[in-house]
LUMMIMI-368651 format. One line per 3 residues: number of its first residue (from 1); their letters; for each residue z, y, x of C-alpha. Coordinates in pm, whole numbers. Layout:
# LUMMIMI-368651
NUM = a = Z,Y,X  ...;
This chain:
# LUMMIMI-368651
1 = xxx = 5432,-2028,7  5352,-1686,190  5326,-1650,555;
4 = xxx = 5548,-1468,785  5384,-1354,1120  5480,-1184,1436;
7 = xxx = 5361,-841,1498  5360,-589,1737  5424,-199,1653;
10 = xxx = 5326,56,1946  5382,407,1829  5280,700,2032;
13 = xxx = 5369,1030,1944  5063,1202,2075  4712,1006,1972;
16 = xxx = 4449,1029,2212  4670,1076,2525  4552,1022,2850;
19 = xxx = 4728,719,2981  4953,820,3199  5093,1052,2945;
22 = xxx = 5084,776,2693  5293,587,2902  5514,816,2970;
25 = xxx = 5600,902,2598  5537,559,2417  5759,389,2203;
28 = xxx = 5727,30,2174  5860,-210,1869  5921,-537,1880;
31 = xxx = 5946,-725,1525  6062,-1107,1530  5965,-1347,1207;
34 = xxx = 6269,-1525,1079  6048,-1845,947  5858,-2035,1166;
37 = xxx = 5478,-2084,1084  5357,-2373,947  5058,-2573,832;
40 = xxx = 4805,-2373,1096  4544,-2498,1245  4524,-2570,1593;
43 = xxx = 4282,-2270,1742  4533,-1992,1516  4896,-2198,1671;
46 = xxx = 4747,-2079,2039  4670,-1736,1947  5046,-1639,1950;
49 = xxx = 5078,-1766,2319  4761,-1543,2391  4915,-1273,2258;
52 = xxx = 5217,-1256,2475  5019,-1306,2774  4820,-999,2679;
55 = xxx = 5143,-824,2591  5307,-899,2900  5000,-740,3133;
58 = xxx = 4997,-422,2922  5371,-379,2967  5339,-422,3333;
61 = xxx = 5074,-165,3348  5255,63,3122  5550,44,3323;
64 = xxx = 5366,145,3625  5157,432,3480  5518,578,3370;
67 = xxx = 5632,565,3687  5362,728,3836  5374,1022,3594;
70 = xxx = 5754,1082,3636  5727,1090,3954  5402,1379,3956;
73 = xxx = 5569,1557,3671  5928,1593,3860  5656,1675,4146;
76 = xxx = 5493,1953,3933  5813,2114,3786  5974,2123,4136;
79 = xxx = 5660,2356,4282  5697,2556,3963  6015,2610,3958;
82 = xxx = 6021,2741,4332  5733,2915,4319  5883,3259,4319;
85 = xxx = 6062,3146,4613  5739,3071,4770  5609,3424,4708;
88 = xxx = 5875,3594,4819  5825,3410,5134  5518,3457,5175;
91 = xxx = 5542,3854,5126  5798,3869,5347  5610,3717,5616;
94 = xxx = 5273,3932,5606  5536,4280,5580  5832,4357,5798;
97 = xxx = 6160,4412,5586  6281,4743,5617  6596,4732,5754;
100 = xxx = 6662,5081,5817  7033,5237,5674  7038,5488,5412;
103 = xxx = 7092,5730,5650  6799,5601,5866  6567,5622,5527;
106 = xxx = 6608,5976,5498  6651,6087,5842  7035,6182,5852;
109 = xxx = 7263,6201,6121  7593,6035,6060  7748,6331,6170;
112 = xxx = 7596,6550,5938  7785,6732,5665  7816,6993,5439;
115 = xxx = 8045,7175,5709  7793,7195,5994  7491,7135,5839;
118 = xxx = 7207,7405,5683  6993,7095,5569  7285,6965,5373;
121 = xxx = 7227,7159,5062  7066,6909,4809  6932,6569,4803;
124 = xxx = 6643,6529,4602  6560,6182,4466  6184,6135,4302;
127 = xxx = 6157,5817,4108  5833,5676,4137  5650,5310,4141;
130 = xxx = 5476,5092,4365  5131,5229,4244  5180,5563,4335;
133 = xxx = 5322,5545,4655  5032,5643,4854  4913,5887,4570;
136 = xxx = 5171,6121,4407  5436,6045,4679  5256,6100,4943;
139 = xxx = 5129,6411,4799  5475,6518,4733  5586,6466,5076;
142 = xxx = 5291,6609,5252  5353,6918,5045  5689,7066,4966;
145 = xxx = 5856,6733,5013  5898,6812,5446  5993,7184,5326;
148 = xxx = 6361,7066,5096  6635,7282,5223  6827,6895,5257;
151 = xxx = 6673,6557,5240  6421,6379,4994  6374,6007,4924;
154 = xxx = 6127,5798,4682  6319,5525,4444  6090,5282,4395;
157 = xxx = 6101,4920,4236  6269,4633,4452  6053,4534,4757;
160 = xxx = 5919,4866,4738  5785,4970,5161  5637,5239,5363;
163 = xxx = 5616,5305,5733  5626,5702,5677  5725,5801,5356;
166 = xxx = 6131,5787,5303  6115,5509,5029  6420,5293,4917;
169 = xxx = 6347,4973,4704  6636,4966,4464  6789,4611,4388;
172 = xxx = 6680,4454,4080  6509,4724,3934  6093,4683,3842;
175 = xxx = 5844,4945,3751  5862,4885,3358  5852,5182,3171;
178 = xxx = 6069,5361,3029  6239,5386,3352  6591,5385,3246;
181 = xxx = 6758,5172,3486  6575,5272,3746  6685,5627,3689;
184 = xxx = 7064,5537,3659  7057,5321,3969  6926,5613,4147;
187 = xxx = 7201,5812,4081  7432,5557,4151  7231,5489,4495;
190 = xxx = 7314,5865,4572  7670,5865,4467  7754,5531,4687;
193 = xxx = 7540,5675,5006  7541,6044,5023  7802,6198,4770;
196 = xxx = 8001,6324,5070  7720,6489,5228  7494,6680,4988;
199 = xxx = 7640,6983,4744  7352,6922,4491  7126,6620,4362;
202 = xxx = 6807,6624,4181  6686,6358,4031  6323,6439,3984;
205 = xxx = 5937,6290,3899  5651,6220,4165  5453,6433,3932;
208 = xxx = 5627,6768,3976  5547,7068,4220  5898,7241,4395;
211 = xxx = 5941,7560,4574  6156,7502,4811  6306,7863,4941;
214 = xxx = 6351,7974,4559  6504,7615,4476  6779,7752,4797;
217 = xxx = 6822,8088,4652  6927,7949,4310  7117,7711,4462;
220 = xxx = 7341,7939,4656  7409,8142,4407  7600,7864,4225;
223 = xxx = 7938,7714,4312  7869,7341,4352  8233,7221,4375;
226 = xxx = 8216,7298,3970  8033,7025,3784  7723,7171,3696;
229 = xxx = 7408,7007,3487  7149,7209,3520  6779,7173,3345;
232 = xxx = 6548,7285,3094  6779,7181,2762  6592,6961,2497;
235 = xxx = 6692,6795,2109  6368,6597,2135  6082,6710,1971;
238 = xxx = 6038,6717,1549  5936,6400,1559  6263,6244,1707;
241 = xxx = 6475,6479,1574  6783,6280,1446  6679,5951,1572;
244 = xxx = 6795,6021,1955  7218,6006,1792  7257,6335,1927;
247 = xxx = 7514,6517,1787  7453,6898,1645  7607,7067,1966;
250 = xxx = 7458,6807,2204  7163,6803,2434  7006,6654,2742;
253 = xxx = 6798,6792,3003  6454,6734,3033  6347,6474,3317;
256 = xxx = 6024,6617,3388  6088,6958,3532  6397,6830,3721;
259 = xxx = 6740,6741,3636  6986,6947,3898  7339,6772,3910;
262 = xxx = 7603,6940,4125  7820,6694,4391  8145,6703,4160;
265 = xxx = 7935,6610,3819  7774,6352,4020  8095,6205,4150;
268 = xxx = 8270,6175,3748  7966,6000,3603  7816,5738,3878;
271 = xxx = 8135,5531,3798  8060,5533,3421  7667,5408,3539;
274 = xxx = 7738,5075,3441  7881,5175,3103  7617,5402,3034;
277 = xxx = 7351,5113,3078  7530,4858,2857  7562,5127,2589;
280 = xxx = 7180,5301,2534  7084,5439,2224  6747,5517,2283;
283 = xxx = 6437,5482,2523  6454,5807,2678  6610,5759,3038;
286 = xxx = 6677,6172,3050  6824,6149,2681  7097,5856,2806;
289 = xxx = 7164,6023,3158  7281,6311,2957  7438,6160,2691;
292 = xxx = 7623,5988,3000  7686,6310,3164  7803,6472,2835;
295 = xxx = 8100,6180,2756  8189,6122,3167  8194,6495,3297;
298 = xxx = 8232,6655,2995  7952,6952,3022  7643,6937,2842;
301 = xxx = 7275,7077,2970  7284,7439,3043  7180,7598,2731;
304 = xxx = 7028,7867,2919  6763,8048,2765  6585,8119,3096;
307 = xxx = 6541,7741,3218  6223,7722,3033  6081,7970,3268;
310 = xxx = 6248,7861,3628  6173,7517,3521  5836,7508,3404;
313 = xxx = 5727,7241,3205  5361,7239,3070  5269,7088,2751;
316 = xxx = 4911,7051,2793  4950,6735,2983  4706,6577,3223;
319 = xxx = 4518,6899,3186  4799,7091,3359  4714,7301,3622;
322 = xxx = 4386,7211,3669  4265,7550,3568  4305,7894,3702;
325 = xxx = 4677,7883,3934  4710,8301,3900  4924,8311,3641;
328 = xxx = 5276,8483,3579  5459,8118,3552  5326,7987,3863;
331 = xxx = 5485,8277,4026  5797,8284,3891  5878,7891,3827;
334 = xxx = 6087,7706,4054  5969,7411,3966  5599,7314,3786;
337 = xxx = 5528,6995,3596  5290,6757,3542  5083,6692,3816;
340 = xxx = 4889,6410,3750  4695,6333,4075  4734,6443,4424;
343 = xxx = 4409,6701,4444  4622,6921,4197  4879,6889,4416;
346 = xxx = 4756,6968,4747  4590,7238,4545  4884,7407,4422;
349 = xxx = 5062,7388,4736  4727,7555,4890  4808,7877,4618;
352 = xxx = 5131,7896,4699  5115,7912,5067  4878,8195,5020;
355 = xxx = 5140,8388,4798  5369,8332,5087  5169,8487,5345;
358 = xxx = 5151,8758,5149  5457,8838,5147  5518,8767,5491;
361 = xxx = 5212,9023,5583  5425,9301,5373  5732,9239,5530;
364 = xxx = 5566,9291,5799  5426,9607,5714  5771,9727,5615;
367 = xxx = 5905,9671,5930  5627,9870,6080  5740,10175,5850;
370 = xxx = 6072,10100,5945  5991,10154,6313  5807,10409,6270;
373 = xxx = 6065,10596,6070  6323,10498,6343  6099,10642,6658;
376 = xxx = 6066,10973,6441  6436,10972,6444  6513,10906,6805;
379 = xxx = 6243,11156,6912  6033,10908,7061  5649,11010,7145;
382 = xxx = 5402,10841,6953  5198,10723,7282  5511,10533,7343;
385 = xxx = 5520,10148,7369  5885,10090,7405  5952,10053,7055;
388 = xxx = 5724,9791,7013  5585,9663,7318  5513,9284,7249;
391 = xxx = 5246,9350,7022  5032,9558,7230  4740,9334,7452;
394 = xxx = 4724,9525,7729  5086,9645,7758  5200,9577,8117;
397 = xxx = 5605,9511,8201  5704,9777,8177  5539,9828,7803;
400 = xxx = 5294,10100,7857  4986,10057,7797  4708,10332,7752;
403 = xxx = 4503,10127,7477  4555,10208,7097  4539,9872,6900;
406 = xxx = 4542,9744,6546  4913,9652,6568  4987,10004,6633;
409 = xxx = 5336,10105,6450  5179,10468,6408  4894,10328,6247;
412 = xxx = 5074,10039,5995  5380,10259,6003  5271,10566,5801;
415 = xxx = 5439,10595,5502  5200,10578,5166  5051,10914,5075;
418 = xxx = 4711,11072,4991  4660,11197,5297  4663,10948,5554;
421 = xxx = 4334,10977,5667  4225,11372,5747  3854,11418,5768;
424 = xxx = 3747,11668,6069  3430,11768,5883  3274,11718,5509;
427 = xxx = 3067,11411,5658  3416,11253,5681  3521,11265,5386;
430 = xxx = 3610,10963,5142  3389,10929,4869  3641,10774,4488;
433 = xxx = 3451,10585,4282  3540,10604,3897  3638,10272,3706;
436 = xxx = 3606,10226,3348  3386,9974,3191  3142,9999,3461;
439 = xxx = 3222,10107,3814  3049,10441,3895  3010,10470,4288;
442 = xxx = 2797,10738,4505  2771,10484,4782  2581,10212,4620;
445 = xxx = 2207,10229,4563  2258,10136,4230  2571,10413,4068;
448 = xxx = 2646,10229,3785  2698,9848,3848  2979,9591,3659;
451 = xxx = 3279,9557,3830  3282,9239,4060  3527,8957,4028;
454 = xxx = 3679,9072,4337  3750,9418,4249  3853,9296,3914;
457 = xxx = 4109,9041,4025  4206,9320,4254  4326,9534,3964;
460 = xxx = 4505,9228,3830  4704,9127,4111  4821,9519,4174;
463 = xxx = 4905,9615,3769  5095,9224,3764  5293,9344,4055;
466 = xxx = 5397,9666,3939  5501,9603,3597  5713,9329,3757;
469 = xxx = 5885,9553,3957  5903,9792,3665  6096,9525,3455;
472 = xxx = 6284,9349,3747  6615,9504,3556  6481,9565,3235;
475 = xxx = 6650,9246,3029  7002,9417,3150  6889,9741,3011;
478 = xxx = 6777,9633,2670  6418,9738,2730  6056,9614,2843;
481 = xxx = 5730,9792,2915  5402,9603,2864  5070,9654,2974;
484 = xxx = 4805,9700,2710  4510,9844,2890  4362,10065,3199;
487 = xxx = 4150,10336,3011  4003,10444,3377  4101,10489,3723;
490 = xxx = 3993,10573,4072  3915,10409,4409  3882,10399,4755;
493 = xxx = 3859,10266,5057  3963,10366,5391  3808,10101,5675;
496 = xxx = 4148,10204,5935  4466,10220,5634  4347,10052,5372;
499 = xxx = 4263,10093,4954  4373,10373,4732  4400,10380,4368;
502 = xxx = 4502,10607,4073  4480,10417,3744  4528,10550,3446;
505 = xxx = 4740,10309,3196  4865,10270,2861  5197,10094,2823;
508 = xxx = 5407,9989,2540  5751,10097,2600  6012,9842,2371;
511 = xxx = 6374,9898,2330  6588,9616,2155  6919,9703,2201;
514 = xxx = 7097,9966,1992  6804,10195,1820  6510,9980,1862;
517 = xxx = 6203,10131,1881  5806,10106,1999  5643,10373,2137;
520 = xxx = 5295,10384,2327  5307,10569,2638  5012,10683,2947;
523 = xxx = 5115,10688,3272  4930,10736,3599  4942,10500,3903;
526 = xxx = 4907,10572,4238  4913,10257,4468  4814,10229,4822;
529 = xxx = 4727,9871,4958  4777,9906,5294  4610,9746,5600;
532 = xxx = 4809,9473,5800  4708,9392,6152  4870,9021,6172;
535 = xxx = 4543,8852,6230  4389,9094,6432  4368,9134,6829;
538 = xxx = 4178,9321,7068  3992,9139,7319  3852,9304,7663;
541 = xxx = 3551,9077,7690  3245,9039,7447  3407,8682,7289;
544 = xxx = 3087,8689,7025  2828,8713,7279  3033,8448,7553;
547 = xxx = 3025,8229,7281  2656,8270,7182  2569,8219,7563;
550 = xxx = 2749,7873,7541  2578,7764,7270  2206,7868,7405;
553 = xxx = 2256,7677,7698  2395,7447,7502  2096,7423,7305;
556 = xxx = 1888,7427,7598  2038,7124,7743  2017,6905,7426;
559 = xxx = 1662,6971,7374  1607,6927,7765  1770,6583,7719;
562 = xxx = 1604,6481,7384  1285,6535,7559  1316,6338,7850;
565 = xxx = 1490,6054,7583  1120,6051,7485  1030,5880,7782;
568 = xxx = 1352,5724,7933  1661,5506,7805  1971,5770,7800;
571 = xxx = 2305,5611,7710  2431,5771,7406  2764,5893,7549;
574 = xxx = 2544,6125,7740  2349,6295,7436  2511,6595,7325;
577 = xxx = 2578,6590,6932  2285,6740,6748  2261,7026,6508;
580 = xxx = 2100,7006,6174  1785,7077,6158  1618,7414,5999;
583 = xxx = 1332,7416,5791  1173,7743,5742  979,7746,5428;
586 = xxx = 726,8059,5410  525,8097,5092  209,8331,5185;
589 = xxx = -34,8500,5035  -286,8782,5233  -119,9000,5466;
592 = xxx = -264,8821,5759  -78,9060,6009  249,9114,5868;
595 = xxx = 213,8694,5904  133,8740,6229  415,8912,6321;
598 = xxx = 655,8690,6203  516,8372,6349  543,8602,6688;
601 = xxx = 934,8623,6559  915,8228,6495  797,8172,6817;
604 = xxx = 1038,8407,7034  1366,8282,6824  1310,8003,6731;
607 = xxx = 1110,7740,6949  1131,7916,7340  1522,7952,7247;
610 = xxx = 1528,7592,7155  1672,7675,6822  1613,7292,6647;
613 = xxx = 1370,7434,6394  1035,7342,6191  764,7555,6036;
616 = xxx = 628,7468,5653  406,7747,5528  258,7718,5188;
619 = xxx = -82,7920,5165  -214,8016,4880  -597,8144,4867;
622 = xxx = -885,8185,4607  -1149,8127,4887  -1173,7884,5150;
625 = xxx = -1165,8211,5383  -831,8396,5293  -691,7973,5353;
628 = xxx = -858,7936,5695  -734,8299,5848  -397,8157,5785;
631 = xxx = -448,7812,5902  -615,7949,6176  -302,8139,6354;
634 = xxx = -79,7780,6284  -350,7587,6481  -290,7854,6758;
637 = xxx = 76,7857,6763  52,7486,6756  -158,7462,7067;
640 = xxx = 55,7657,7244  360,7426,7146  256,7066,7062;
643 = xxx = 592,6923,7048  700,7104,6760  639,7033,6366;
646 = xxx = 463,7385,6256  313,7255,5920  141,7402,5612;
649 = xxx = 25,7296,5252  -244,7488,5101  -274,7594,4782;
652 = xxx = -545,7758,4578  -515,7972,4272  -288,8261,4147;
655 = xxx = 45,8286,4387  367,8174,4276  675,8213,4466;
658 = xxx = 855,7931,4242  594,7705,4280  517,7728,4673;
661 = xxx = 890,7683,4714  955,7360,4498  610,7222,4672;
664 = xxx = 796,7262,4989  1161,7171,4893  1002,6817,4740;
667 = xxx = 701,6742,5062  744,6465,5280  796,6754,5592;
670 = xxx = 1139,6768,5523  1416,6496,5516  1713,6493,5293;
673 = xxx = 1960,6622,5559  1797,6930,5683  1856,7250,5576;
676 = xxx = 1589,7443,5410  1589,7832,5462  1343,8001,5221;
679 = xxx = 1197,8321,5401  994,8619,5314  720,8687,5554;
682 = xxx = 860,9074,5598  1202,8958,5758  1279,8992,6114;
685 = xxx = 1585,8754,6234  1758,8707,6583  1919,8355,6730;
688 = xxx = 2279,8470,6568  2133,8433,6226  2021,8081,6243;
691 = xxx = 2392,8000,6368  2540,8150,6059  2276,7928,5859;
694 = xxx = 2473,7632,6011  2772,7783,5992  2775,7845,5597;
697 = xxx = 2576,7600,5471  2766,7272,5409  2599,6960,5223;
700 = xxx = 2730,6920,4912  2984,7202,4888  2806,7523,4960;
703 = xxx = 2445,7742,4935  2425,8044,5213  2274,8356,5050;
706 = xxx = 2258,8626,5278  2294,8978,5184  2022,9150,5390;
709 = xxx = 1961,9445,5537  1650,9662,5387  1458,9922,5537;
712 = xxx = 1431,10266,5380  999,10417,5410  1033,10544,5762;
715 = xxx = 775,10788,5614  1048,10931,5449  1334,10917,5661;
718 = xxx = 1358,11267,5819  992,11197,5962  1109,10927,6224;
721 = xxx = 877,10639,6260  931,10268,6346  1238,10127,6351;
724 = xxx = 1497,9962,6554  1671,9600,6400  1972,9734,6560;
727 = xxx = 1932,10041,6413  2190,9968,6107  2334,10268,5893;
730 = xxx = 2333,10414,5537  1979,10638,5615  1764,10385,5761;
733 = xxx = 1819,10141,5506  2107,9932,5282  2227,9590,5249;
736 = xxx = 2020,9441,4963  2308,9308,4705  2118,9194,4442;
739 = xxx = 1851,9008,4656  1890,8615,4633  1566,8523,4782;
742 = xxx = 1644,8422,5113  1827,8111,5058  1978,7799,5293;
745 = xxx = 2052,7477,5118  2008,7129,5227  1753,6943,5072;
748 = xxx = 1964,6663,4943  2126,6955,4718  1842,7092,4596;
751 = xxx = 1745,6791,4450  2054,6733,4281  1952,6609,3892;
754 = xxx = 2153,6999,3795  1914,7209,4013  1600,7005,4061;
757 = xxx = 1391,7227,4267  1251,7605,4127  1124,7682,3788;
760 = xxx = 779,7658,3836  651,7854,3500  730,8181,3660;
763 = xxx = 394,8332,3820  364,8634,4022  639,8900,4142;
766 = xxx = 1027,8768,4161  1264,8629,3940  1216,8296,4050;
769 = xxx = 1516,8350,4291  1756,8462,4006  1683,8133,3766;
772 = xxx = 1747,7907,4103  2080,8128,4131  2191,8058,3818;
775 = xxx = 2133,7676,3820  2370,7669,4152  2633,7893,3950;
778 = xxx = 2599,7607,3700  2690,7353,3930  2965,7553,4083;
781 = xxx = 3130,7567,3721  3157,7198,3719  3468,7231,3978;
784 = xxx = 3679,7296,3665  3572,6985,3481  3635,6780,3787;
787 = xxx = 3954,6867,3823  4036,6746,3443  3857,6491,3539;
790 = xxx = 4051,6405,3792  4375,6405,3615  4237,6169,3379;
793 = xxx = 4092,5901,3642  4288,5638,3835  4465,5691,4162;
796 = xxx = 4204,5437,4280  3922,5601,4185  3920,6003,4229;
799 = xxx = 3831,5957,4580  3566,5757,4560  3439,6041,4259;
802 = xxx = 3483,6329,4491  3264,6190,4677  2959,6183,4512;
805 = xxx = 3051,6478,4283  2838,6810,4386  3032,7104,4337;
808 = xxx = 2755,7386,4488  2980,7710,4582  2770,8062,4658;
811 = xxx = 2850,8224,4978  2754,8545,5035  2793,8762,5348;
814 = xxx = 2589,9080,5518  2382,8933,5787  2276,9246,6032;
817 = xxx = 2068,9059,6218  1859,8972,5893  1624,9279,5859;
820 = xxx = 1341,9301,5578  1092,9563,5702  985,9785,5451;
823 = xxx = 647,9763,5257  462,9993,5001  515,9804,4688;
826 = xxx = 281,9768,4424  375,9640,4118  149,9480,3859;
829 = xxx = 133,9584,3512  69,9250,3382  410,9088,3470;
832 = xxx = 647,9021,3169  931,9307,3153  1209,9165,3343;
835 = xxx = 973,9087,3653  824,9465,3620  1174,9632,3552;
838 = xxx = 1340,9446,3901  1017,9520,4063  1026,9923,3991;
841 = xxx = 1423,9902,4069  1348,9757,4417  1054,9998,4465;
844 = xxx = 1275,10303,4394  1567,10145,4614  1303,10148,4902;
847 = xxx = 1218,10529,4886  1505,10604,5119  1890,10671,5120;
850 = xxx = 2088,10883,4838  2192,11110,5068  1800,11189,5154;
853 = xxx = 1729,11216,4784  1955,11449,4734  1834,11681,4962;
856 = xxx = 1475,11650,4867  1504,11721,4553  1759,12016,4568;
859 = xxx = 1505,12163,4853  1249,12194,4573  1339,12475,4330;
862 = xxx = 1116,12326,4067  1333,12031,4004  1640,12266,3948;
865 = xxx = 1460,12490,3717  1335,12186,3513  1699,12054,3478;
868 = xxx = 1794,12362,3347  1521,12390,3106  1566,12048,3018;
871 = xxx = 1979,12087,2950  1876,12385,2777  1640,12247,2509;
874 = xxx = 1904,11911,2512  2147,12178,2346  1937,12369,2112;
877 = xxx = 1849,12016,1979  2228,11915,1953  2303,12234,1764;
880 = xxx = 2051,12207,1523  2141,11857,1446  2510,11978,1391;
883 = xxx = 2409,12257,1180  2185,12003,981  2476,11804,950;
886 = x = 2698,12076,779;
């Protein structure tokens, strides 16, 4: 007989689940038999009873665990459901809610309208994101944003907020890209709150630069009551052609360089923005805005070809505007795009402000000329100040003055002419310099020299400005004149009036209307670049010397307190700020008398005047006696000033200035935050020299290479003996433009991995300073690379990167207090060719002035006879060569 048993099956939808999970999701099946169990043993008969008891206990546990699991699941679900709300509450508790009205956000008064306010011309809406508020957005607001002839606001995602920026957080808008919804909702926000307050509305990005003055002139020349949609027209690039759902006659305004809408255009389009958002055909928000304007305003983006120059887009991407800024597109454009990082925005704004300053100076000069011309017509005497009394620093209430001043319209108001300056004798004649591939100047010790960057840049500016004036109306006339080459020119400098230029230009005349032609032409250009007096002001007292005396008193007080502080405890608030220490580094070999003169100068200027300086001398000598002579001099100086740091390093072997300077720079006598002044034993200096060193040497930024005054041989200077350092003129010496041995630099900068001290493989005289300068110039050229990297790196990293990046520049200036005393120069024939040639050149320059050499040459008839005979033989040789060639 077949047995039938009662069985219990527990089926779970997950195997191996935790108990609470098992209880919550298990399914229990009970299967009861239809017949009784017979003929079972007693022990087997009791088994079903035990199984039922065990099942009852398991059922109770299952129910308890199931209830606990359900309760826990409900709690977790409630927390997850309300997590976003909790986060919003948390943010609201940490940051105050922006309760400003739309007018308060942009600083607009409730009664300001187009009719009664000049600042209601344009409203600029800048699209940005939360991550760019403190970077790009702040750079925009700090530069051109404050100068907009209207109002500006930054539109970001919901919840965006700033204490000092006009930020609008658009409701239900996030920072996802492409910003289609943000762009449309920004336009709708403008329409809803400001449609009757402004004539024009601009949609802009946070990486665009605008020139507000040019923008105002441009917008005021257009009728805003008509529908206008202005921008750089586009139809998509080659890859997107035919994929933007544009008809053959449809276009869009590219969003990057900015889109300008008149109030009438926005009035027609804004009510239909929800419809436009529901019918998007591409991922480009500027394309969709253009499609919406075309459909509901009935106008396309302007097809004007010149818009690409007015609203300028640079296709270089992140590398745009990281290089040279002196370009035509920057001078002519209203907007420039893209500028990807804040430092580039500030840099461009500084350059634009410099251009505006030039325009103001030119306008001031023209006003002075008008005053001068009117005074002539009104027969006002030149000495009268009634025409311009406020400029004279010494004019009284009646407008009279006894002094001439640099703002005098009798100087600045002279019309352009080559005879502004009338010499009284031949010595006052202004000498012309010849410009070709090189610069030939009679005033320089080296008559032929390379055209420096300042001169070349000035010529480029003059030619560019003149060509712009010539071609100002050329498009209307159907012709254009292009500059091709500067053939030659002349220039001279008058310290009172300015620079005169005579340039021979090769131009190309192109006529593209009517009978077309292209003709090369040559024209002479006469230009005068006049000086202006805006920043010049005469003062009765010697302001420089007064400031110097105050600084000397401060230095004396500082050193006195510092010495007292070594014995007593003085509050830090009483101590004046310390100056950076200057460590003189002097290499020396022999020349004991000259060394003694240098120590006397150092003791007088640095020690007794309390200038916070140290001295480190690197002594070369072949014998112990040679070294001891210099060491004894240092010990005597140290014995007189026991608190001063006067140190020395002794070296045996052949003298090498490069080795000496490198050893000194790496020594423990100099701290990393000390200024190292590399100096020669032949130099004399003043207290003003040390002040200039501290002023022009900047850690991690700038190296100071002063242009020293080098004395001529006194024996050849018309029999004069001795030298007075204050007597600085062309007959006593010259400023050594090509000398780089005197240098001031911080120790931390000279040990930069790209500089790494001096070259130690150069022995003997010279060349080590040239090699050192080349290293500094290479470090300085990293600035362009840094700007490019700034555009590439994230916003949060560029400030930290800028602090670590060394961008050393070289600052050169004439220092009349730093004088090189003449000494005989002996050039060793064993030197390398470059060193030997440099030595000969310095020796020749030190013989005497050009005027003295000319007098000595002409005073000897034998020299004239020699030149005549030399030219005669040269002419005969040329004739013989021509006859042989025939």
